[in-house]
N, C-alpha and C positions, 0 to 999 in steps of 0.2 A: 504494500500500500504506500503510495507516494503522496506527499503533501508539502506545502510551503506557505509560510506566513508572509503577507505583504501588507504594510500599513495596518489597518484595522480589520482586514478581511483575510479569510483563508482561501487561497486560490491555487490552481494547479501549477506544477512546475512547468516552465516554458519548454524545456527540452527533454522531458522524461520519456524514455521509450519503454513500453511494456515488455515484460519477459514473455517469451513464447510459452504457450500452454502445451503440455504433453499430448500427443496424439495417439491414435491406435497403434498397436504393436507395443503394448504397455509393458509386457513382461520383461523385455530386454531394453526398455527405454533408458537413455543415458541419464534422465533425471531421477531414476529410481534410487532409493537410499543406498549408499555404499559406505563402508567403513574401511579406512586405510589399514594396510598391514602394520602391525606393531601397536595399533591403538587398543587400549583396554576397553572392552565392551562391558558396560554395566547391565544389570537386569532390566532396567528401564529402556536402555537403548535396544537391547535384544527384543523386547516386547514391541517397541515402536517399529522396528524393522519387520517383525513378523506381521504386525497388523497392516503395515503399508503394503507388504507383498500380497497379503490377502485381498486388499482393495484393488490393486492392479490386476490380480488374477481374476477377480470377480468382474471387473469392468471389461476385461478382455473377453471373458466368457459371454457376457451380456451383449458384446458388440457395441458398447457405448463409447462414443468419442468424448474426450475431455476438453475439446475446444469450446469456446464461448458459443452459446446457443440462443437463437432468437426465442425459441419456445421457453427456455428457462429465464431469459430476460423478461419475458412477458409475465411469467409467474412471479418473479421477484417484484416487478412493478405492481401487479395486482395486490400482492401481499402488503407492500409498503403503503399503497393507497388505501386499502381497507383499514390498515392500522393507523393511518395518519402519520406515518414516519417518512423521513426524507430518504432513507437508504434501505434497500432490500437486497439480500444475497441468497443465491443457491451456491453452496460452498462444498467442493470436494476436498477431502483432507488428504492431499498427496504429498509430494516432497515439500511443497508449500501449500498453504490454503489457496485454493484455485476457484475463482468465482466464475463458474460456467453460466450463472445467471446473475445479473447485476442491474440494479436501478439506483439512480442517484440524481441530485439536482443538475440543472444545465451548467455547462462550463462557465458561463458568465454570471452565475448566481451569487458568487462571493463565498460559497461553501467549499469545503474540501472536495476535490475530485480524486477518486481512487482509481488505481489500475486493477488488473485482473488477478493479481497474486499478492499474498501477504505472508509474512513469517508464520510458521506453525505455532510459535509461542505467543503471538500477539492476540489481543482481543479476548473474548469470553468463549468463543467456539471450542477451544481446546478443553475447557471444562465440560461443555455439553457432550463432546465426543467421549471424554473419560467417564462421565457419570451415566451416559446413555439415557439421559432424561432431559426434558425441557428445562430451560433456565429463564425465569421471568425476573427481570431487574427493572422495575418501574422507576427506580432512582438508584443509580449505581453507587452513590455516596451513602446510601442508607446502610450498607454493609461494608465494614472495613476490609473484609476478605476480597471484595470485588471493586473497591474504589481505587486501589492502586494498580493501574493498568496503563500500558504504553498508549493504548488508544484513547483512554481518558485524558492523559496528559498532553498528547500531541494533537488530538482532534477535538477534544472537548465534548465527548459523548456523555450524555446523562442518563439515557435509557437504552436497554437492550432486551430483546426477547428472541430466544433461539430454541430450536428443537432439533434432535438428531435425525439423520437419515439412516434408518436401520433396515437393511435388506432382510428378506424372509429367512435367509441363511444365518442371520445373526451378525453379519459383518456390518460395522458402522462405516458408511461411505463418506459421511460429512455432516453438514448441517444446513438448515435454512434459518435465516435470522433477519431482524430489522434493528436498526440503530438510529438514534436521533439526538441532537444537541439539547433537547428539552426533556425534562423528567415528566413522568406521567402520574396521575393520581393512583393510589393503591387500589381504588375501586375499579380501575380499568384493567388491572393485571390479568384477571381470568379471561376476559374477552380477547385481549391481545395475545395471551398464551395460546388460546384456542385457534386464533388466526394462523399463527406460525405452524402449529401442529397440523392443521388442515392443509396448509400449503405443502408441508413435508410429505403428507400422504399423496398429494397430487404429483409431486416430483417423483416419488417412488413408483407411481403408476406409469409415468412417462418412461422411466428407466426400464421398467418391466416390459414395456411394449416396444422397446428398441429391437430392431432386427438382430437376433442372436447370431453370433459367428458359429459356423459349423466346422 
């Protein structure tokens, strides 16, 4: 995710080029997680590598491209508009968080403009993937555990609602989420949570209907 401050507004970087998204042929893709010889592998790293390999293998079996998709962009837009949020994402958890679906404000809006990838450690989606449950944060500062975050500090996000994308095989492919620089009333939390969960189900339906590789 790229961003830059300019005067009193958050605006896109003038010369930022987006990183390419991984394509089909995922099992042997150069962006697959690799560990150099001589590097000590921790239990967490080993689990991360195993989970990543499972995702790539499942996406390969399903015949699903991991390039940006107009269909997923539309689902991200619909989700954000129903929630009343500025940003919506359909996020595959690959070598990086990979936004195959993305909705955001126009480039001249004065808000942060994001690219299609972000570090695996940033934001709250890693928590959603880990816990395999929806995470409703109507006010990220209401919980010390979630208030200290790179996205909060750099982008000024105040509210986040995310849900996992769990294939019927049990593999967690990623998340859907919405974020916004304004916090939401606690009374809205259930409705907003239900919106992202419903969108997640639609994304999984689209993935399931992709032409499978033989």
